[in-house]
N, C-alpha and C positions, 0 to 999 in steps of 0.2 A: 862204528856203523850200527852196532847192535843197539846202543842207545837210541840212535836216530830211528831204527826200525821199530823199536819198542814204542817210541813216542808217536810214530806214525800209526801203529796199530791202535794206541789209545785214542788218537784223534779219530780214527774211523769208528770206533765204538761209541765216542761221544756224538758223532754225526748221526749214527744210526738211532741213538736214544732221542737226539733232538728231532730227528724225522718222525719217530713215533709220537713224541709229544705234539708236534704240529698236526699229525694225523688225527690225534685224539681231539685237539682243539677244533679242528675242522668238523669232525663228527659231532662234537658238542654244539657247534654253531648250527649244523643242519637240523640237529634235534630242536633247538630253539626255534628254528624257522618252522618246522613241522608243528610244534606246539603253537606257534603264532597263527598257523592255518586251521586250528582246531574250530569246531563249531562255536557260534557266537554265545551259546548258552553256557559254554565253559569259561567264557571271559568275564571279567568283573562288569556288572552292569551299573549304569548311571543311577544313582539313588535319587528317587523323587522325594520331595518333602512329604511329611506325613499328611499334611492338609490336602495336597494334591492327590495322593492316593485315595483318601476318603471321598474327595469331590468326584474323582472319576469313577468310583464304585456306586455313586448314587445315581439311580436311573433317571430322576427328575432333572439332574444337571445336564444330561445328554439331551433331553427333551427341550430344555430351556435353551440349550445351544442352537438347536435346529430352529427354534422360533426366533431367536436373535438374528440367525443368519438371514431368515426370510424378511424380517423387518428391515434389516440393513439393505438387502437387495432392492426391495420395492421403494424404500426411501431414496436410494440413489437413482433407480430407474425413473421415479416420478417425484422429483424434488418439489416440495411445496404443495403437493397434491395428495400424497399418501401420509397417513398417520396425523391428519388434522383432528381437531377436537370432534368434528362431525364424524370423521371416519372411526375414531375410537369408540364413539357412542354406538355407531351403526355395527361395528364388529362385535362389541359386547352384547348388544341386543340380538343380532342373528346367532351368536353362539350360545345364548341363554337356553334355548330349547334344546339344542344338541348336548348341552352340559348336562341337563336333567336326565336326558336319555342315557348319556355316557355314564352317569353315576350308577344306574341300575345295570348297565352293561359291565361295569367294572366288577361288580359282585359276581355276575354270571361267568366272566372270563376267569376270575380268581379260582372258582371252583371247577375249572377245565371244561366249562361249557361254552355255548355260543348261542346268540339269539338274533336270527335274521328277520324276525317279525316285527321289530320295534316300529318301523315306519307305518306298516299296515295296521297294527294295533292302534297306533295314534289316529289314523284315518277312521277306523271303525268306531272308536270312542268319540271322535269328533262328530261323526254322523249321527250316532244315537243321541248324543247331547244336543246336537242342532236340531234333530227332529222333535225332542221335547220342547225346546225353546220356540220352534216354529208353531207348534200347536198350543203354546200357552203365552201368547203375546207377541212373539216374534221379536222385531228389532226394538218395540217399545216395552218390552217385558221388564219387570222390576227385579229387586235383589232376591226375592224368593224364588223366582224362576232360575235365576242365575245360580243360586245355591244348589238347587235340585239338579240342574243340568250338569254342573261340575261334579256332583256325586255320582251321577250316572256315568261320566266319563271315567272317573277314578275307579268305580266298580267294574266297568267293562274291562279296563286294563288289568285290574286285580284278578278277575275271574279268568280271563284268557290266559294270562301268564300262569295262574295256578294250574290250569288244565294242561299247559305245556309242561309244567314242572312234574306233574303227575305221571305224564307219559314217559318222561325222561327217568324219573326216579323208580316208578313201579313197573311200567311196561318195558324198561330197559331199551327203549328206542333211542338211537344216537341223537344228541341235541341238534346236530345239523339237520337231520331229517325232519324231526319234530317241528323246529322253527321255520324250516323252509316250507313245510306244509301249512304252518300257521300263518306264514306270509301270504300265501296264495289264498287261503280260506278267509282271512279277515278282509282282505281287499276285495274278494269276491262277494262277501256278504255285504260290504259297504256299497258296492255297485248295484247289488241286487235291491237294496233298500232305497236307493236314490235314483235307480234307473241309469246310472253312470253319469249323472249330472250333479254338479255342485249345488248345494242348497242355497236358495236366496232368502234373505231375511231370517236367518237361523241363528244370528248372533245379536245379543242385546246391545243396543248403543251404550248403556251404562257400563257394561263390561269393557267395551272397547275404549271408551273415553277415560276410564279409571285405570285398569290394569294394562290394557293394550298400549295406550299413548301416554298415560300419566307418569309422573316422575316424583320420587321422593325428594322433598325439599327443593322441588323444581330443577333437579340436577341429575339424578340417578333414576333411569327407567325402572318401573315396578318389575318388569320382566327380569331384569338383572338382579334385583333384590330377591325375588323368588328363587331364581337359580343359585344365588349365593347361599341363601339360607338352607336350601335343599342340600347343597354341597357340604356346608359345614356340618349339618345334622348327621347325614350318612357317612361323612368322613370320620366323625367322632365314633359312630358306631362300628365303623370297620376297624378303626385303629385301637379302640379302648374297651370294647364290650366282648362278651362271650360269644355273641353272634359273629363279630368279626373274626375271633380267634378260630372258631369252628369253620368259617369260611375258608381261611387260609389252610387249616389242617386237611380239610376234605380236598382241596385243590392239590395239596402235596402229596397226600396218599390217602385215598378214600378208604381202602380196605383197612389201613392202620387206624384211621379215625373211627371206623366202625368197631374195630376190636377194643378201643379204649372207651367205648360206650357212647359215642356221639350218634345220635339219630340222623344218620346221613341222608336217608330218603326224605324225611320230614324237612330237613334243612335245604335240600335242593328244591323242593316244592316252594318253600318260602322265598328262595332266592329268586326263582323265575316269577313268582308272584309279585315280588318287589320290582322287578324289571318291568312287568305289566303295569303295575300301579304308576310308576313314574312315566311310562308311555302315555297313561291316561291323564296325568298332570301336564305333560307336554302338549296334549290335544287341547286343553283348556287354555294354555298360553298361546297356542297357535290361532285358536279361534279369536282370542282377545286381540291379537296383533294384526292378523290378516283378515278377519271378518269373514272367512270362508273355509270350507272343508278341504279344499285342494286335494281331491281324491287322487289325481294323477301326479301330484307333486312330491310324493315321499318314497318314490322307488329306490333312491339311493341313500336314504337315511341310514339304513343299516351299514352300508359301506363307510359313510362318513364317521359314524359313531364308533364302529369297530377300529378304524383307522386311529381315531383320537386315543382310545383306551390303549392300544398296542404302542402307539407312539409315546404314551405316558409311562411306559415301562412294564406294563402288564404282559405276562407270558401266556401265549395261547395253550400252552401246556399246563397251566394252572399253577396255583401256589405263590404267585408273585404279582403285585400291583398295588396301586394306591389311588386314592381319590385326588390327592394333590397332582399326581402325574397326569391324570385324566383331565384336570382343569387345564394344564399346560397344553396337553395333547389336543383338546378341543380347539384351542385358539390357533392351532397350526392350519387346519383346513379353512378356518374363517379368515385368517390373514391371507392365506393363498388365494382364496376365492376373491376377496376384496381387491387384493393387489393385482390379480390378473384382469379383473374388470377395469380397474383404473388405467392399466397400460394398454387396454384395448384387445385383449385376447378373447376370442369367441367362447361362448358359454360351453360349447361341446368340449373344448380343450380343457376346461376346468375339471370335468369329470375324469378325463384322461390323467391330468396332473395328480388328482386325489388318489386314483388307482395306483399310480407309479409310487406315490408316497407310502401307501399301504404295504406294497410289495418290499419296498426298502426298509420299512419298519419291521416287518417279519424277518427280513434277512439280518438286520442289526440285532434282533432278539436271538436268532440262531447263533450269530457270531458271539455274543455275550455268553450264551450258554456254553458253547464250546470252549471259550477262554476260561470260564470259571471252572469247567471240568478239568481242563489241563493244569490250571493253577492248583 
């Protein structure tokens, strides 16, 4: 019996050990389950191809994606009507003036500024230019009058922008306030000069038939050619010159730029003067195409241009942006406006849509900034 009892005792010990082993295995399984419930950031992530990471990091890629979505939507909504050869020409022509304004706004926003006055400066420059033409031959005036009136428009924009830059740089008045005041003042002066009425016979017929309606090689509107040349010129300035590097540096850290010897105040004045100069150029293009000053037709130009620049990847906090992004961004409101007209949406809803796009663009900019800071 003793051997049997000993055997029984041994068996009980083995059962106890087996029970402990099972308990340990169960505990290990629970630990695995707990680890499986750990935050997603502790788990292995799906590795994206290197080209996909680089593409996702390029601001212009996101902008082009938005443009492609809009084109696809309107193409489906209005098959055979949207994106015809005529539509493409009209979209490019309508976008040309805003692209010129957008190039100037790109520089301003990169230095962490803003310019709400571009539309009113365009109107004032057009009025002063038109007044000269009106008193020097009117619609029958020649190229000499056209050249002088164009110089008047450019000088008006340059001086107005320079004054605003001076107030921002030297008087330390916030750009929002300065350019908001400039918006009202320029429009008010234009209305005082004209009595609130658009000028009649203030555009040379030669200017309209050549620059306004003429086409290079019979295919490309001259307005598009001018906008393209302006874009390429100042795109190269921003990307490859000292002026462009200083623009980015001041937008990223103005105090740091000042400490390394950059004349920040002078540069700010030049940037706002550039924005004014391009508003003056925009006024010449507007007069050539529409043949009138359209005093009441530019109240939302600033909204459209700022939307385009921000959609193009520029940050309202400064230090980031590109002319290429602005080119893509300008076509988003142009495509949106044309598409809404084709599908029969009222004009008032077009401004609502552009406003919504602007808010979404700023939200995406903030989202990208937060994602970059977390990364």
